[in-house]
MARGUTOR-348879 format. One line per 10 residues: number of its first residue (from 1); their letters; for each residue y, x, z of C-alpha. Coordinates in steps of 0.1 Angstrom, whole numbers, m for minus. Layout:
BEGIN
NUM = A = Y:X:Z ~ ...
! end
This chain:
BEGIN
1 = MKDQRSKQRA = m631:321:m635 ~ m653:321:m666 ~ m633:292:m681 ~ m601:311:m673 ~ m613:342:m693 ~ m624:320:m722 ~ m590:303:m723 ~ m573:337:m723 ~ m595:350:m752 ~ m588:319:m772
11 = ARRKKRNRIL = m551:323:m766 ~ m552:359:m778 ~ m572:349:m809 ~ m547:322:m816 ~ m518:347:m812 ~ m535:372:m835 ~ m542:346:m862 ~ m505:335:m860 ~ m494:371:m864 ~ m518:376:m893
21 = LICLAIMALV = m506:344:m910 ~ m470:355:m906 ~ m478:390:m921 ~ m496:374:m950 ~ m467:350:m956 ~ m443:380:m956 ~ m465:399:m980 ~ m467:369:m1003 ~ m429:365:m1003 ~ m424:403:m1010
31 = GSFYIYQMWS = m450:402:m1037 ~ m435:371:m1053 ~ m400:387:m1052 ~ m415:420:m1067 ~ m432:401:m1095 ~ m400:380:m1101 ~ m379:411:m1103 ~ m403:428:m1128 ~ m406:396:m1149 ~ m368:391:m1149
41 = ALAKGHDSNA = m363:427:m1161 ~ m388:422:m1189 ~ m375:388:m1199 ~ m340:402:m1202 ~ m350:420:m1234 ~ m368:390:m1249 ~ m352:375:m1281 ~ m360:338:m1276 ~ m341:329:m1308 ~ m363:349:m1331
51 = TKSDLRQEQV = m383:328:m1356 ~ m415:332:m1375 ~ m415:350:m1409 ~ m407:327:m1438 ~ m438:342:m1455 ~ m460:325:m1428 ~ m468:288:m1426 ~ m472:291:m1388 ~ m464:318:m1363 ~ m495:341:m1359
61 = EIGKEPFTVL = m510:344:m1325 ~ m512:379:m1310 ~ m548:388:m1302 ~ m563:360:m1324 ~ m553:371:m1359 ~ m538:400:m1378 ~ m501:405:m1373 ~ m472:429:m1379 ~ m446:445:m1357 ~ m414:461:m1370
71 = LMGVDSRTAK = m404:489:m1347 ~ m367:499:m1349 ~ m351:528:m1332 ~ m313:522:m1335 ~ m285:548:m1336 ~ m267:533:m1306 ~ m266:552:m1273 ~ m266:521:m1251 ~ m271:484:m1252 ~ m233:479:m1250
81 = GEKESWRPDV = m229:499:m1282 ~ m255:477:m1299 ~ m233:447:m1295 ~ m206:464:m1315 ~ m226:479:m1344 ~ m259:496:m1350 ~ m282:509:m1378 ~ m319:514:m1376 ~ m325:552:m1374 ~ m363:545:m1374
91 = LMIAAINPEK = m381:518:m1393 ~ m418:517:m1386 ~ m441:488:m1395 ~ m474:484:m1377 ~ m500:461:m1393 ~ m526:453:m1366 ~ m560:437:m1370 ~ m574:428:m1335 ~ m608:416:m1348 ~ m615:447:m1368
101 = KSASIVSIPR = m599:469:m1341 ~ m578:487:m1367 ~ m542:493:m1376 ~ m520:508:m1403 ~ m486:522:m1396 ~ m460:531:m1422 ~ m425:546:m1417 ~ m399:537:m1442 ~ m374:566:m1448 ~ m340:554:m1436
111 = DTRTTISHTN = m323:565:m1468 ~ m346:545:m1490 ~ m326:528:m1518 ~ m335:491:m1520 ~ m320:456:m1525 ~ m303:444:m1493 ~ m308:408:m1482 ~ m277:385:m1485 ~ m258:408:m1508 ~ m265:392:m1542
121 = GWKDKINSAA = m288:420:m1553 ~ m267:450:m1541 ~ m287:481:m1536 ~ m280:504:m1507 ~ m298:525:m1481 ~ m323:503:m1462 ~ m307:513:m1428 ~ m275:496:m1439 ~ m292:461:m1437 ~ m280:454:m1402
131 = TWGREKGVDP = m244:463:m1410 ~ m245:441:m1442 ~ m260:413:m1421 ~ m231:414:m1397 ~ m205:415:m1425 ~ m222:385:m1442 ~ m224:365:m1410 ~ m262:369:m1407 ~ m280:381:m1376 ~ m284:419:m1381
141 = VTNVRLTVEN = m321:419:m1370 ~ m329:390:m1393 ~ m313:408:m1423 ~ m333:439:m1415 ~ m365:419:m1414 ~ m358:401:m1447 ~ m348:434:m1464 ~ m380:451:m1452 ~ m402:421:m1463 ~ m386:422:m1497
151 = FLEGVPIDYY = m391:460:m1500 ~ m428:456:m1490 ~ m434:430:m1517 ~ m441:401:m1494 ~ m457:416:m1463 ~ m446:393:m1434 ~ m428:408:m1405 ~ m441:387:m1376 ~ m425:404:m1346 ~ m400:431:m1339
161 = AKINFQGFMD = m391:455:m1312 ~ m358:474:m1310 ~ m349:503:m1287 ~ m317:523:m1284 ~ m314:561:m1279 ~ m309:559:m1242 ~ m339:537:m1237 ~ m360:561:m1257 ~ m349:591:m1236 ~ m354:572:m1203
171 = VVNQLDGVDV = m389:561:m1213 ~ m399:596:m1222 ~ m385:609:m1189 ~ m403:582:m1168 ~ m436:591:m1185 ~ m431:628:m1176 ~ m423:640:m1211 ~ m444:645:m1243 ~ m463:674:m1257 ~ m457:682:m1293
181 = DVKRAFTYHS = m469:708:m1318 ~ m438:722:m1336 ~ m446:730:m1372 ~ m413:747:m1380 ~ m389:764:m1356 ~ m354:749:m1356 ~ m323:744:m1335 ~ m306:710:m1329 ~ m275:698:m1311 ~ m282:668:m1288
191 = FNDKIIHFRL = m258:639:m1280 ~ m245:659:m1250 ~ m237:688:m1274 ~ m266:707:m1259 ~ m282:733:m1282 ~ m320:728:m1282 ~ m342:755:m1296 ~ m376:744:m1309 ~ m401:772:m1311 ~ m431:773:m1333
201 = GPMHLNGEEA = m462:759:m1316 ~ m469:737:m1285 ~ m439:725:m1265 ~ m434:700:m1237 ~ m403:679:m1242 ~ m381:658:m1219 ~ m363:627:m1232 ~ m332:644:m1246 ~ m354:670:m1263 ~ m378:644:m1277
211 = LAYVRMRKQD = m350:625:m1292 ~ m337:656:m1310 ~ m372:664:m1322 ~ m377:630:m1338 ~ m342:629:m1353 ~ m340:663:m1370 ~ m341:660:m1408 ~ m318:683:m1426 ~ m336:715:m1415 ~ m370:701:m1425
221 = PEGDHGRNRR = m379:710:m1461 ~ m398:677:m1462 ~ m367:657:m1452 ~ m374:622:m1440 ~ m412:626:m1446 ~ m413:655:m1421 ~ m392:635:m1397 ~ m414:605:m1400 ~ m445:625:m1391 ~ m427:638:m1360
231 = QQEVINQLLD = m417:603:m1350 ~ m453:591:m1354 ~ m466:621:m1333 ~ m443:612:m1304 ~ m447:574:m1306 ~ m485:577:m1306 ~ m483:598:m1275 ~ m459:574:m1258 ~ m481:544:m1267 ~ m511:562:m1252
241 = KLTGVQVLTK = m492:567:m1220 ~ m477:533:m1218 ~ m511:516:m1222 ~ m529:540:m1197 ~ m538:531:m1161 ~ m515:557:m1147 ~ m485:538:m1160 ~ m490:513:m1132 ~ m473:536:m1107 ~ m442:537:m1129
251 = FTSLTEIVGN = m442:500:m1139 ~ m411:490:m1119 ~ m389:517:m1133 ~ m402:512:m1168 ~ m396:474:m1168 ~ m360:481:m1158 ~ m356:505:m1187 ~ m371:480:m1211 ~ m349:452:m1198 ~ m317:473:m1203
261 = NFVYSFNPSE = m325:490:m1236 ~ m353:471:m1254 ~ m351:439:m1274 ~ m383:423:m1287 ~ m394:390:m1302 ~ m430:385:m1288 ~ m434:366:m1256 ~ m433:388:m1224 ~ m466:373:m1214 ~ m482:389:m1245
271 = IPTLASIYRS = m473:424:m1235 ~ m506:429:m1216 ~ m525:416:m1247 ~ m506:440:m1269 ~ m516:469:m1246 ~ m552:458:m1246 ~ m553:456:m1284 ~ m538:491:m1287 ~ m564:506:m1263 ~ m592:489:m1282
281 = IPKESLKHIT = m584:506:m1315 ~ m603:539:m1320 ~ m581:569:m1331 ~ m600:571:m1364 ~ m591:534:m1371 ~ m554:541:m1366 ~ m542:549:m1402 ~ m508:564:m1410 ~ m494:556:m1445 ~ m469:580:m1460
291 = VQAPSERING = m443:567:m1484 ~ m437:590:m1513 ~ m400:590:m1520 ~ m383:618:m1538 ~ m346:623:m1531 ~ m320:618:m1558 ~ m282:618:m1559 ~ m265:587:m1572 ~ m227:584:m1574 ~ m224:613:m1550
301 = IWYDLVSQKE = m248:598:m1524 ~ m283:610:m1516 ~ m310:584:m1516 ~ m348:583:m1512 ~ m362:566:m1543 ~ m395:547:m1539 ~ m410:537:m1573 ~ m424:502:m1579 ~ m459:517:m1581 ~ m455:533:m1547
311 = RDRVSNLLKK = m441:500:m1532 ~ m471:482:m1546 ~ m495:508:m1531 ~ m480:506:m1496 ~ m477:468:m1497 ~ m513:463:m1507 ~ m526:487:m1481 ~ m508:467:m1454 ~ m519:434:m1469 ~ m555:446:m1468
321 = ELDLPYDQNK = m551:455:m1431 ~ m538:420:m1425 ~ m566:402:m1444 ~ m541:389:m1469 ~ m548:388:m1507 ~ m543:422:m1522 ~ m549:442:m1554 ~ m574:470:m1549 ~ m563:485:m1582 ~ m528:491:m1569
331 = IEVPQMKKTN = m541:508:m1538 ~ m561:535:m1557 ~ m542:567:m1562 ~ m552:586:m1593 ~ m568:620:m1584 ~ m553:651:m1599 ~ m575:666:m1626 ~ m590:700:m1617 ~ m582:728:m1641 ~ m608:754:m1649
! end
């Protein structure tokens, strides 16, 4: 009788172990499929054809040495529209120094007049570089990168990330919006012809409203400079949210958005490293560089004109951040003399 009960208990244990193994196998399969789906979504946006900057002997390693990322917000509503034509509505360069835990960010006004790559010295607005590249049979992103490198007097563009308007709006919505401090009240028409009123002071914005907030320029007395400040305000907040712990609950939906609307040149496996680097940089070590560029009308077209002295200043600030040779004398900005 005792042997009978022992056999029954052993049989029940064997059955429980079998069920447990089956459950673990199912969980492993589901987990593997989940990871595969997320990885596939992220990999969809990876530009595997992107090459290192010609200004580098070797590709820099993210996390091990200073590097730059060119952030482009393009004026296409969807990924399908990007295949036809696009222009960078936002051009932002981040120079990141992981060892020093510091970064410098500069926004180049989209109407900046500069020499466009592959045009035999033709000067045009910097946001036309993608269009010129397409016309000359050059990859549009490559032409933007080369044009920016030339404008920045030899600052290498190591990596890039490009997002369209729909992707921007979707990311903002998935992250439950952004909070901004409106410095000037204004009204703006969105893509859907919705009239959005921005009142003075703190406001919480959804994706459509945030896009309008970072795009408005004509009603701002500071023009592109005011717009660049608003862009940095929103992007800093999005980066804080994207690198926070709470983003894990939204990871699946965000990876799908990234895959459909985001193109980038760094390896997908480096995304966690990028997030870790950003989190490690104290706010006081995140420096924003403002490009001084007065507007002027040339042949009936308005441009933002950046002097050679200003280009040298911005270029050397970025080179200093990247631990590249730089000229301190060109960084110094003469102080205005006080009058009695």
